[in-house]
N, C-alpha and C positions, 0 to 999 in steps of 0.2 A: 671690825668683825663683831665686837661686843654690841655696837650700835645696831647692827643688822639683827643680831639675836634678840635684842630688846624690842626692836620694831616688830619682829615676828611675834614676840611674846604678847605685845599689846594688841595685835590684830587677830591672833588665832583663837579658835574655840575648841581646840583639840581636847578630847576627853577620853582617856584610856578605858573608862568604864564601859564603852561600847563593845569592847572585846574581853573585858575582865570576866573571870569565872565567878558567878554569883555564889557558888558553894565554897569559895575561899574562906577559910576560918578568920581571915583578917579583913573581910569585906566591910566591917564596921569602920575601918580606917580609910576606905576609898575616898571619901570626901576630902580628907586631909591630904591625900596623895595626889590629887588632881594637879595642883601647881607644880609639883615635882616632875611628873610625867610631861606636863605641858612644856616645861623648860627643856627637858631632854629632847622633846620633839623639835623645839625651835633650834637647839644647838645642832642637831642632825640635819635639819632643813637647811641651815646656813652652810655647814661644813660639807654636806653631801659626800659622806665617806663611801669609798668603793667596797670596803669590807668592814665587818664588825665581829669581834670575838667576845663572847660572853661566857664567863666561868661562874657557875652557880645560877641556874636559870629560874628555879621555882616554877611559877606559872607562865613565865615568858613575857611579862608585861613590858619590860624594858626592851627586849628584843623586838617585839611587835611594834613598839613605839618608834624605834629607830627605822624599821622597815617601812612604816607608814610615811615617815619623813623623807626617806631616801630609798624608794622602791627598787632601784636598780642595784642596790648594794647586795653583796653576798654576806650571809650570816653563818657563823659557826658557833653553836651553843654546846657547852660541855657541862654535864651534870652527873650526879650519882644515879645509878639505876635503882632508884628507891622511890617509894610513895610518900616519904617524909617531905615536909615543907612544900607540898604541892607538886612533887615530882610524879612521874608515871613509870611504873616498873615495865621494862621492856621497850621504852621509848627509843627509837633508833633514827627515824627520819620522819618527824612530824612537824607541822607548822606550815607557814606560807611557802610558796614556791621560792626556790633558790636558798632555802633555809635547811640546815641540817642540825639535828640535835644528836650529839654523841654521848651515850651513857656508858659508864664503866661500873664494874662491880663495886660495892661498898668496901672501902678500904679500912673500915673500923677494926678489922681483925689483923691489921698490920701488913697486909699484902700490898705490894707496890703495883702501880699502874703500868 
């Protein structure tokens, strides 16, 4: 399996920046992140997961990367209902088809989900 991942890694030109948010305050780091997301893409391409759970979504770059590699997968994203760290207040069901983002109230006040 590792050999297959490494083979894909040497052959792919996947670049998450094609769907990254240019207004991301961390956009200056995008160049450094390309190999990281490329590896995630290759892992998902080889494993072809049927579903993916992501807790802490931010702008959703990882989620989108996994869906690009395994488009038939179902994705469940969970994040705060906050505009901090790239979130979107009121986000309920956004993103690619078969994807759902579930937002919950900020629990900083000690409330339980």
